[in-house]
C-alpha positions in Angstrom: -29.4 -13.4 -20.5 -27.6 -15.0 -17.5 -24.3 -14.8 -19.4 -24.8 -11.1 -20.0 -25.7 -10.6 -16.3 -22.5 -12.4 -15.3 -20.4 -10.3 -17.7 -21.9 -7.1 -16.3 -21.4 -8.4 -12.8 -17.7 -9.0 -13.4 -17.4 -5.4 -14.5 -19.4 -4.0 -11.6 -17.5 -6.1 -9.1 -14.2 -4.6 -10.1 -15.6 -1.1 -10.0 -17.1 -1.7 -6.5 -14.0 -3.4 -5.3 -12.0 -0.4 -6.5 -14.3 2.0 -4.7 -14.0 -0.2 -1.5 -10.2 -0.2 -1.5 -9.9 3.5 -2.2 -12.3 4.6 0.5 -10.9 1.9 2.9 -7.4 3.2 2.4 -8.6 6.8 3.0 -10.4 5.6 6.2 -7.3 3.9 7.5 -5.0 6.7 6.6 -7.4 9.2 8.1 -7.6 7.4 11.4 -3.8 7.3 11.8 -3.4 10.9 10.6 -6.0 12.3 13.0 -4.8 10.3 16.1 -1.0 10.4 15.6 0.3 12.6 12.7 -1.8 15.7 13.4 -0.5 16.3 16.9 0.9 19.4 18.6 4.7 19.7 18.7 7.1 22.4 19.9 7.5 23.5 16.3 3.8 23.7 15.5 1.1 26.2 16.2 -1.9 25.2 18.3 -4.2 27.2 16.1 -2.9 25.5 12.9 -3.1 22.1 14.4 -6.7 22.8 15.4 -7.6 23.7 11.8 -5.9 20.6 10.6 -7.8 18.4 13.0 -11.1 19.9 12.0 -10.5 19.5 8.3 -9.0 16.0 8.7 -12.0 14.8 10.6 -14.2 16.2 7.9 -12.3 14.3 5.2 -12.4 11.2 7.4 -16.1 11.5 7.7 -16.5 11.8 3.9 -14.3 8.8 3.3 -16.3 6.7 5.8 -19.6 7.7 4.2 -18.1 6.9 0.8 -17.1 3.5 2.0 -20.6 2.9 3.4 -22.3 3.8 0.1 -20.0 1.6 -1.9 -20.5 -1.3 0.5 -24.3 -0.8 0.2 -24.2 -1.1 -3.6 -21.8 -4.1 -3.2 -24.3 -5.9 -1.0 -27.2 -5.1 -3.4 -25.4 -6.1 -6.6 -23.9 -9.3 -5.3 -27.1 -10.3 -3.6 -29.2 -9.7 -6.7 -26.9 -11.6 -9.0 -26.6 -14.5 -6.6 -30.4 -14.7 -6.2 -30.9 -14.7 -10.0 -28.1 -17.1 -11.0 -28.5 -19.6 -8.1 -32.3 -19.2 -7.8 -32.2 -18.8 -4.0 -34.0 -16.5 -1.6 -32.8 -13.6 0.5 -32.6 -15.8 3.6 -29.9 -17.9 2.0 -28.0 -14.8 0.8 -27.8 -13.3 4.3 -25.7 -16.1 5.6 -23.2 -15.9 2.7 -19.6 -14.9 3.5 -19.7 -11.8 1.3 -22.9 -10.6 2.9 -21.5 -10.9 6.4 -18.3 -9.1 5.4 -20.1 -6.4 3.6 -22.4 -5.8 6.5 -19.5 -5.5 8.9 -17.7 -3.1 6.6 -20.9 -1.0 6.2 -21.5 -0.8 9.9 -17.9 0.0 10.7 -17.9 2.8 8.1 -21.1 4.3 9.4 -19.8 4.2 13.0 -16.5 5.8 11.8 -18.4 8.6 10.2 -20.2 9.2 13.6 -17.1 9.0 15.8 -15.0 11.2 13.5 -17.1 14.1 14.7 -17.0 13.4 18.4 -14.6 14.6 21.1 -11.0 13.3 20.9 -11.0 11.1 24.1 -13.9 8.9 22.9 -12.6 8.7 19.3 -9.1 7.6 20.5 -10.2 4.1 21.2 -13.3 3.8 18.9 -11.6 4.8 15.6 -8.8 2.2 15.8 -11.2 -0.5 16.8 -13.5 0.4 13.8 -10.4 0.4 11.5 -9.6 -3.2 12.7 -13.1 -4.3 11.9 -12.9 -2.7 8.5 -9.6 -4.6 7.7 -11.1 -7.8 9.0 -14.2 -7.5 6.8 -12.0 -6.8 3.8 -9.8 -9.9 4.4 -12.8 -12.1 4.7 -13.5 -11.8 0.9 -10.0 -11.7 -0.5 -7.7 -14.5 -1.9 -6.1 -15.2 1.5 -9.4 -16.3 3.1 -10.1 -18.8 0.3 -6.8 -20.6 0.5 -6.5 -24.0 2.2 -2.7 -24.1 2.7 -1.0 -21.3 4.5 -4.2 -19.4 5.2 -3.2 -17.9 8.6 0.1 -16.6 7.2 -1.6 -15.2 4.0 -4.4 -13.5 6.1 -1.7 -11.9 8.3 0.2 -10.7 5.3 -3.0 -9.3 3.7 -3.8 -7.4 6.8 -0.3 -5.9 6.9 -0.4 -5.1 3.2 -3.8 -3.3 3.4 -2.8 -1.4 6.6 0.4 -0.2 5.1 -1.4 0.9 1.9 -3.9 2.8 4.0 -1.4 4.4 6.3 0.8 5.6 3.4 -1.3 6.1 0.3 -4.6 6.7 2.2 -2.9 9.2 4.4 -1.4 11.3 1.5 -4.7 13.3 0.8 -4.9 14.1 4.5 -1.3 15.4 4.3 -2.2 17.5 1.3 -5.2 19.0 3.1 -3.1 19.7 6.2 -0.4 21.6 4.3 -3.2 23.7 2.8 -4.9 24.4 6.1 -1.7 25.1 8.1 -0.7 28.8 7.8 2.6 28.7 9.5 5.8 27.0 8.2 6.7 25.3 11.5 3.4 23.4 11.6 3.7 22.3 7.9 7.3 21.0 8.5 6.3 19.2 11.7 3.3 17.5 10.2 5.2 16.5 7.0 8.2 15.2 8.9 6.1 13.0 11.2 4.1 11.7 8.2 7.3 10.9 6.4 8.7 8.8 9.2 5.4 6.9 9.3 5.5 6.5 5.5 9.0 4.9 5.7 7.7 2.2 8.0 4.6 1.7 5.9 6.8 1.2 2.7 8.8 -1.5 4.4 5.6 -3.3 5.5 4.1 -2.9 2.1 7.0 -4.1 0.1 7.8 -7.0 2.5 4.2 -8.3 2.6 3.7 -7.8 -1.1 6.9 -9.7 -1.9 5.9 -12.7 0.3 2.3 -12.8 -1.1 3.7 -12.8 -4.6 5.8 -15.8 -3.9 2.7 -17.6 -2.7 0.2 -16.4 -5.4 2.5 -16.4 -8.4 4.7 -19.3 -7.7 7.2 -19.0 -10.6 8.9 -16.4 -12.7 7.3 -17.7 -15.9 3.9 -16.9 -14.5 4.7 -13.2 -14.1 4.4 -12.5 -17.9 2.4 -15.7 -18.5 -0.8 -14.9 -16.4 -3.0 -11.9 -16.0 -2.4 -12.0 -12.2 1.4 -11.9 -12.8 1.1 -9.1 -15.3 -1.0 -6.9 -13.0 1.4 -7.6 -10.1 4.2 -6.4 -12.4 2.2 -3.2 -13.2 1.6 -2.6 -9.5 5.3 -3.1 -8.8 6.3 -0.7 -11.6 4.0 2.1 -10.3 5.1 1.4 -6.8 8.7 2.0 -7.8 7.7 5.3 -9.4 5.9 6.2 -6.2 8.9 5.3 -4.1 11.0 7.7 -6.3 8.6 10.5 -5.6 8.5 9.6 -1.9 12.3 9.4 -1.7 12.5 12.9 -3.4 10.2 14.3 -0.7 12.2 12.6 2.1 15.4 14.2 0.8 13.7 17.6 0.5 12.7 17.3 4.1 16.2 16.6 5.2 17.8 19.3 3.1 15.3 22.2 3.2 14.4 22.4 6.9 12.1 25.4 7.6 12.2 26.7 4.0 9.0 27.8 2.3 10.3 26.9 -1.2 11.1 23.4 0.0 7.6 22.8 1.4 6.1 24.0 -1.9 8.1 21.4 -3.8 6.9 18.8 -1.3 3.3 19.8 -1.9 3.6 19.4 -5.6 5.2 16.0 -5.4 2.6 14.8 -3.0 -0.1 15.7 -5.6 1.5 13.3 -8.0 2.0 10.7 -5.3 -1.8 10.8 -4.5 -2.7 10.3 -8.2 -0.3 7.4 -8.7 -1.1 5.9 -5.3 -4.8 5.8 -6.1 -4.0 4.2 -9.5 -2.1 1.4 -7.6 -5.1 0.8 -5.4 -7.3 0.6 -8.5 -4.9 -1.9 -10.1 -5.1 -3.9 -6.9 -8.9 -4.1 -7.3 -8.5 -5.5 -10.8 -6.0 -8.0 -9.3 -8.7 -9.4 -7.0 -11.1 -10.1 -9.9 -9.2 -13.3 -11.0 -7.6 -16.3 -9.4 -3.9 -16.3 -8.4 -1.4 -17.5 -11.0 -0.7 -20.7 -9.0 -4.2 -21.7 -9.7 -3.9 -21.2 -13.5 -1.1 -23.6 -14.4 -3.0 -24.8 -17.4 -3.7 -21.2 -18.5 -0.1 -19.9 -18.4 1.2 -18.5 -21.6 4.7 -19.5 -22.5 7.5 -17.1 -23.3 7.6 -18.5 -26.8 3.9 -17.8 -27.3 4.4 -14.3 -26.0 7.3 -13.7 -28.3 5.4 -14.9 -31.4 2.6 -12.5 -30.6 4.6 -9.5 -29.5 7.6 -9.7 -31.8 8.0 -6.5 -33.9 6.4 -6.6 -37.3 5.6 -4.1 -40.0 2.4 -2.3 -39.0 -0.7 -3.1 -41.0 -2.2 0.2 -42.4 -4.6 -1.5 -44.8 -7.9 -3.2 -44.2 -7.4 -6.4 -46.2 -10.4 -8.5 -45.1 -10.8 -12.2 -45.8 -13.9 -12.5 -48.0 -16.4 -15.3 -48.4 -15.2 -18.4 -50.4 -15.6 -17.8 -54.1 -15.0 -14.0 -53.9 -12.4 -12.7 -56.3 -12.1 -9.1 -55.1 -8.7 -7.5 -54.7 -9.3 -7.2 -50.9 -10.3 -10.8 -50.7 -7.1 -11.9 -52.4 -4.9 -9.7 -50.2 -6.7 -11.0 -47.2 -6.2 -14.6 -48.2 -2.5 -13.9 -48.7 -2.3 -12.3 -45.3 -4.1 -15.3 -43.8 -1.7 -17.7 -45.5 1.3 -15.8 -44.2 0.2 -16.4 -40.6 1.1 -19.6 -38.8 -2.4 -21.0 -39.6 -5.8 -19.5 -38.8 -5.8 -20.6 -35.2 -5.8 -19.0 -31.8 -3.2 -19.7 -29.2 -4.9 -22.9 -28.1 -5.0 -24.2 -31.7 -8.8 -23.5 -32.1 -9.6 -22.5 -35.8 -10.6 -18.9 -36.2 -13.8 -18.0 -38.1 -13.8 -15.6 -41.0 -15.5 -13.0 -38.8 -13.0 -13.3 -36.0 -10.2 -12.9 -38.5 -11.8 -9.8 -40.1 -12.5 -8.3 -36.7 -8.9 -8.7 -35.7 -7.7 -7.2 -38.9 -9.8 -4.1 -38.4 -8.8 -3.8 -34.8 -5.1 -4.1 -35.5 -5.3 -1.6 -38.4 -7.1 0.9 -36.2 -4.5 0.5 -33.4 -1.7 0.9 -35.9 -3.1 4.1 -37.4 -3.6 5.5 -33.9 -0.1 4.5 -33.1 1.3 6.6 -35.9 -0.6 9.6 -34.6 0.5 9.2 -31.0 4.1 8.5 -32.0 4.1 11.7 -34.1 2.7 13.6 -31.1 5.4 12.3 -28.9 8.2 13.0 -31.3 7.0 16.5 -32.1 6.5 17.2 -28.4 10.2 16.1 -27.9 11.2 18.6 -30.6 9.2 21.3 -28.8 10.9 20.5 -25.5 14.3 21.3 -27.1 13.1 24.9 -27.7 14.8 25.0 -31.1 11.8 24.1 -33.4 9.1 26.8 -33.1 6.5 25.0 -35.1 6.7 21.9 -32.9 4.8 23.9 -30.2 1.7 23.1 -32.3 1.9 19.4 -31.6 -1.6 19.4 -30.0 -3.1 19.8 -33.5 -2.2 16.1 -34.0 -5.1 15.4 -31.6 -7.4 16.6 -34.4 -5.9 13.8 -36.5 -7.3 11.4 -34.0 -10.8 12.9 -34.5 -10.5 12.7 -38.3 -9.5 9.1 -38.1 -12.3 8.2 -35.8 -14.9 9.8 -38.0 -13.5 8.6 -41.3 -12.1 5.1 -40.8 -12.4 3.7 -37.2 -15.9 2.3 -37.8 -15.7 0.7 -41.2 -19.4 0.1 -41.5 -20.1 3.8 -41.5 -19.9 6.6 -44.0 -17.6 7.4 -45.8 -16.1 3.9 -46.1 -19.1 1.8 -45.2 -22.7 1.4 -46.3 -24.3 3.1 -43.2 -25.2 6.8 -43.6 -23.4 9.5 -41.5 -26.4 10.3 -39.2 -27.6 6.7 -39.0 -24.3 5.7 -37.4 -24.8 8.0 -34.5 -27.6 5.7 -33.3 -25.1 2.9 -32.8 -24.0 3.2 -29.1 -20.4 2.1 -29.8 -20.0 4.5 -32.8 -21.5 7.2 -30.7 -18.9 6.7 -27.9 -16.1 6.7 -30.5 -17.2 9.9 -32.1 -17.9 11.6 -28.8 -14.3 10.7 -27.8 -13.1 12.2 -31.1 -14.9 15.5 -30.3 -13.3 15.5 -26.9 -9.9 15.2 -28.6 -10.7 18.4 -30.5 -11.5 20.1 -27.3 -8.2 18.9 -25.8 -6.3 20.2 -28.9 -7.8 23.7 -28.6 -7.4 23.8 -24.9 -3.7 22.7 -25.0 -2.9 25.2 -27.8 -4.3 28.0 -25.7 -2.3 26.8 -22.7 0.9 26.8 -24.6 0.3 30.4 -25.7 -0.1 31.6 -22.1 1.7 31.0 -18.8 0.6 27.5 -17.8 0.8 28.2 -14.1 -1.8 30.9 -14.5 -4.2 28.7 -16.4 -6.2 26.0 -14.6 -7.1 24.5 -18.0 -3.5 23.4 -18.3 -4.2 20.6 -15.8 -7.0 19.1 -17.8 -4.9 17.3 -20.4 -2.4 15.6 -17.9 -5.3 14.7 -15.7 -7.1 13.0 -18.6 -4.0 11.1 -19.5 -3.6 9.8 -16.0 -7.3 8.9 -15.8 -7.1 7.1 -19.2 -4.1 5.1 -18.0 -6.0 4.2 -14.8 -8.9 3.0 -16.8 -6.7 0.7 -18.9 -5.3 -0.8 -15.6 -8.7 -1.1 -13.9 -10.8 -3.7 -15.7 -12.5 -7.1 -15.3 -10.5 -10.1 -16.5 -12.1 -12.6 -18.9 -13.1 -16.0 -17.5 -13.1 -17.6 -21.0 -10.4 -17.5 -23.7 -8.0 -16.6 -20.9 -4.7 -16.9 -22.9 -5.9 -14.8 -25.9 -7.1 -12.1 -23.6 -3.8 -12.2 -21.7 -1.8 -11.6 -24.9 -4.0 -8.5 -25.6 -3.5 -7.4 -22.0 0.3 -7.6 -22.4 -0.1 -4.8 -24.9 -2.6 -2.7 -22.9 -1.0 -2.8 -19.5 2.3 -1.2 -20.4 0.5 1.5 -22.3 -1.7 2.1 -19.2 1.4 2.5 -17.0 3.0 4.9 -19.6 -0.2 7.0 -19.7 -0.3 7.3 -16.0 3.4 8.3 -15.9 2.9 10.8 -18.8 -0.1 12.4 -17.1 1.6 13.0 -13.7 4.9 14.0 -15.1 3.2 16.7 -17.2 1.3 17.6 -14.0 4.6 18.1 -12.2 6.0 20.1 -15.1 3.1 22.5 -14.7 3.1 22.6 -10.9 6.7 22.5 -9.8 8.8 25.7 -9.6 10.3 26.7 -12.9 13.8 25.4 -12.1 12.6 21.9 -11.1 10.6 21.2 -14.3 13.4 19.8 -16.4 13.1 16.1 -15.7 9.3 15.7 -15.9 9.3 17.9 -19.0 11.2 15.2 -20.8 9.4 12.2 -19.3 5.9 12.7 -20.7 6.8 13.2 -24.4 9.0 10.0 -24.1 6.0 8.2 -22.7 3.9 9.3 -25.7 6.6 7.9 -28.0 6.5 4.6 -26.2 2.7 4.4 -26.2 2.8 5.1 -30.0 5.3 2.3 -30.5 3.2 0.0 -28.5 0.1 0.7 -30.6 2.1 0.2 -33.8 3.0 -3.3 -32.6 -0.5 -4.2 -31.3 -1.7 -7.6 -32.6 -4.6 -9.9 -32.0 -3.5 -12.8 -34.2 
């Protein structure tokens, strides 16, 4: 029971940490936006700036309340788990570091929600002070505060990193809202240009502090692919590079299209994608905090040779050749035994012998991934053909999503009808099978929706945005997870397959989003990116292995 509680707590802690970082970034970005970015300038309209201030303060208040709610849940969950596992009372919990930090963040968030609605003079000094308290509370529970060597430097770098994240990524939603609320072009350009200059400074702070912290926390190049911490840092760096490309494009647009309505429309669309990718980076950072730094996992680092042995390309397994009990002479048992003999022994990465059940579970999981890889690869290739405009039938690529549904209902759960002993309706009572089949039905909905979208003008159909949004959310889910505290090396090898697919899914979702939202003449590049991402995801699934 205690182990289940700990496992559930690991998952909840990542979710709550993700919520904390998202709302904290919004709070920091909102404070800077309200007090510095959204100011009257010679090019702006007093009326438009007034509307921007009102809406920005409203969003800041919502962000602060969101942070307060998350912190309240954080205090409750952590306190409850600690009291159960350590068998201590509430009096002992109140003095814990996490409780003090959470209480400070909760108080600062509530006070920010109050001061966001008061007159400007009072908020000018109160809001920055509350932002400082929020950052301080956050740093109290991160990796920097727990270090013995270099603690002061790491705390300083952490503060700079989180401030820069908040000012840039957390400020983007406020910029989106401002561009929507401002009715005159002069105010839009003035606000956007001021935010852009602030973002450049934030990027320099973010990259510099992140690089220095990586040197302290990772320690060596081999730990980048060899530890979960290093892999997640690599994923963050990759998405940050994508975000910098979008930000750079916006910066160039601002320099080349001064006072042009078409230019500001392009900027708005790129900012939408920036917000989505930026939030995904923050979610990945929450996952990063759920495990020890790479320098503390020297004995759990996977070597490049071990990574190669697991990830080297092999012929996909499209059969379910299970290893049977000793004495069985069935055809599947013989095939399974041959498969097992072809492996470098029935051992995991640490040399621990695998049980028959573990081997069979891995066989089923790998075969399921490989079949799904075929379908996703086909989707990507047919979508590429559709993009050429020379193959009419390729426009029906969304029908392949129905293939996902058929596979889930027929083969994904091998204990269920028609390939297993359990009846069709009886399988619905199994929570895992129920989730799989529900996901399959959702795929049918996506297929029908996307087919309708492709028969109409996408810009006139809000349903067109559902599919890219779900791709981006799915990728974010792959990147936001709790890390195993046991069997670390084996889980890392699985993660090395999942993390790239998560990044490609995020990139596919937001590139498709830009294809739909940008002006027609600017859709060429994103229109090629998302099908290519599906091809890469399919290839990754085809090479997925657990043994």
